[in-house]
C-alpha positions in Angstrom: -9.7 -33.7 -10.7 -6.3 -32.7 -9.4 -6.6 -29.2 -10.7 -9.8 -28.7 -8.8 -8.3 -30.1 -5.7 -5.4 -27.7 -6.0 -7.7 -24.8 -6.3 -9.7 -25.9 -3.2 -6.4 -26.3 -1.3 -5.4 -22.8 -2.3 -8.7 -21.4 -1.1 -8.3 -23.3 2.2 -4.7 -22.0 2.6 -5.8 -18.4 2.1 -8.6 -18.9 4.7 -6.1 -20.3 7.2 -3.7 -17.4 6.6 -6.6 -14.9 6.9 -8.0 -16.4 10.1 -4.6 -16.7 11.8 -3.7 -13.2 10.9 -7.0 -11.9 12.3 -6.4 -13.8 15.6 -2.9 -12.4 15.9 -4.1 -8.8 15.2 -6.9 -9.2 17.7 -4.5 -10.5 20.3 -2.0 -7.7 19.8 -4.8 -5.1 20.0 -5.8 -6.5 23.3 -2.2 -6.6 24.5 -2.0 -2.8 24.1 -4.2 -2.2 27.0 -4.3 -5.5 29.0 -1.6 -7.8 30.5 -1.2 -11.2 28.9 -2.4 -13.1 31.9 -5.7 -11.1 31.9 -6.6 -11.8 28.3 -8.9 -14.7 27.5 -9.2 -16.8 24.4 -12.9 -15.8 24.3 -11.9 -12.1 24.1 -9.4 -12.9 21.3 -11.9 -14.8 19.1 -14.7 -12.4 19.7 -12.6 -9.4 18.7 -11.4 -11.3 15.6 -15.0 -12.4 14.7 -14.2 -16.1 14.9 -15.0 -18.8 17.3 -13.0 -20.9 19.8 -12.9 -23.8 17.3 -11.1 -21.7 14.8 -8.6 -20.6 17.5 -7.8 -24.2 18.6 -7.5 -25.3 14.9 -4.5 -23.0 14.7 -3.1 -22.7 18.3 -2.9 -24.8 21.4 -3.1 -21.9 23.7 -2.6 -18.1 23.9 1.0 -18.9 24.9 1.4 -20.7 21.6 -0.2 -17.7 19.7 2.2 -15.3 21.4 5.2 -17.4 20.6 4.2 -17.7 16.9 3.9 -13.9 16.7 7.4 -13.6 18.2 8.9 -16.1 15.8 7.3 -14.3 12.8 8.8 -11.1 14.0 12.3 -12.6 14.6 12.3 -14.3 11.2 11.5 -11.0 9.5 14.1 -9.2 11.6 16.8 -11.6 10.5 15.7 -11.2 6.9 16.1 -7.4 7.2 19.6 -7.8 8.7 20.6 -9.9 5.7 19.1 -7.6 3.0 22.2 -5.4 2.4 24.5 -8.3 1.7 22.2 -11.1 0.5 23.9 -11.2 -2.9 27.5 -11.0 -1.5 30.0 -13.6 -0.5 32.4 -11.2 1.2 31.2 -8.0 2.9 33.3 -4.9 3.5 31.5 -2.8 6.1 33.3 0.3 4.9 31.8 0.0 1.4 28.3 -1.0 2.5 25.8 1.6 1.2 23.9 2.9 4.2 20.6 3.1 2.2 20.8 -0.7 1.7 20.4 -1.2 5.5 16.6 -1.7 6.0 16.7 -3.1 9.6 15.9 0.2 11.4 13.2 1.2 8.9 11.6 -2.2 9.6 11.5 -1.5 13.4 10.3 2.1 12.9 7.5 1.0 10.5 6.3 -1.5 13.1 6.6 0.8 16.1 3.3 -0.3 17.6 4.1 -4.0 17.4 7.6 -3.7 19.0 6.3 -1.4 21.8 3.8 -4.1 22.7 6.3 -6.9 22.6 8.8 -4.9 24.8 6.1 -3.8 27.2 5.5 -5.4 30.6 2.2 -6.8 29.3 3.8 -10.0 28.1 5.5 -12.7 30.2 8.3 -13.5 27.8 11.7 -11.7 27.7 11.5 -10.4 24.2 14.7 -8.4 24.6 16.6 -11.6 25.2 15.0 -13.3 22.2 16.0 -10.4 19.9 19.6 -10.7 21.1 19.6 -14.5 20.9 18.3 -14.5 17.3 21.0 -12.1 16.2 23.6 -14.1 18.0 22.6 -17.3 16.3 22.7 -15.6 12.9 26.2 -14.3 13.5 27.6 -17.6 14.7 25.9 -19.6 12.0 26.5 -17.4 9.0 29.3 -15.0 9.7 33.1 -15.5 9.6 34.9 -12.4 10.6 38.1 -11.5 8.9 40.6 -10.2 11.5 43.5 -7.9 10.4 45.8 -9.0 13.2 46.5 -12.0 15.3 44.4 -12.5 18.4 43.8 -15.0 21.1 40.1 -14.1 21.1 37.7 -17.0 20.7 35.6 -15.7 17.8 32.4 -17.0 19.4 32.7 -14.3 22.0 33.1 -11.6 19.3 29.9 -12.8 17.7 28.0 -12.8 21.0 29.4 -9.4 22.0 28.4 -7.7 18.8 25.0 -9.4 18.5 24.0 -8.5 22.0 25.4 -5.0 21.5 23.3 -4.4 18.4 20.2 -5.8 20.1 20.8 -3.5 23.1 21.1 -0.6 20.7 17.8 -1.5 18.9 16.0 -1.9 22.2 17.2 1.5 23.6 16.2 3.2 20.4 12.7 1.8 20.7 12.5 2.8 24.3 13.6 6.4 23.4 10.7 6.6 20.9 12.9 6.4 17.8 14.4 9.8 18.6 17.2 9.1 16.0 16.2 8.5 12.3 16.6 5.0 10.8 19.3 6.4 8.5 21.3 7.7 11.4 20.9 4.5 13.3 22.2 2.6 10.2 25.3 4.9 10.1 25.9 4.3 13.8 25.7 0.5 13.6 28.2 0.5 10.8 30.6 2.8 12.7 30.2 0.5 15.8 31.1 -2.5 13.7 34.2 -0.8 12.5 35.4 0.9 15.7 37.9 -0.6 18.1 39.5 1.2 21.0 42.8 0.3 22.7 42.6 2.8 25.6 40.2 4.6 27.7 40.4 7.4 30.3 39.0 7.0 33.8 36.9 10.2 34.5 
């Protein structure tokens, strides 16, 4: 009896995943050409070939739908950041193989999605959410090893680097990925390693 129940649950789970994915894809497709505030739930479900009952079984509102899409994206982004060092306890950036950095390839492969989320069609500041997610990762899971004494509160180093990387990603997307993912990976490693004591006022 239990085995049959498990099979039925598996089928139900697959249906839930399939219907949620269809609603998300339908919504994103609409967002390419219409602003968030002009999109209706009826439009979303009709494009996905479902009904309003299915929508409300998964989401409370279109705001809830958008936020789940964003959380899915941020979760995968954090996973991609962690890929190069997921089996390491101590990371030396100088020895990190560039080809192991998958973050920029992930953004490039999902170009359409990120251009939608960074467009003026949605009401949420996705730029800030990218930066905040990276900041939380750095503060929670990183402990920088400093080669010299400093009075710097390390919290600000994590915030500075996290928001810098986020800004770099966003500008790269806005410039239509004009630099290759491989070159972006090299640049981010160099930025993590570079410090400057002086600058010249032009």
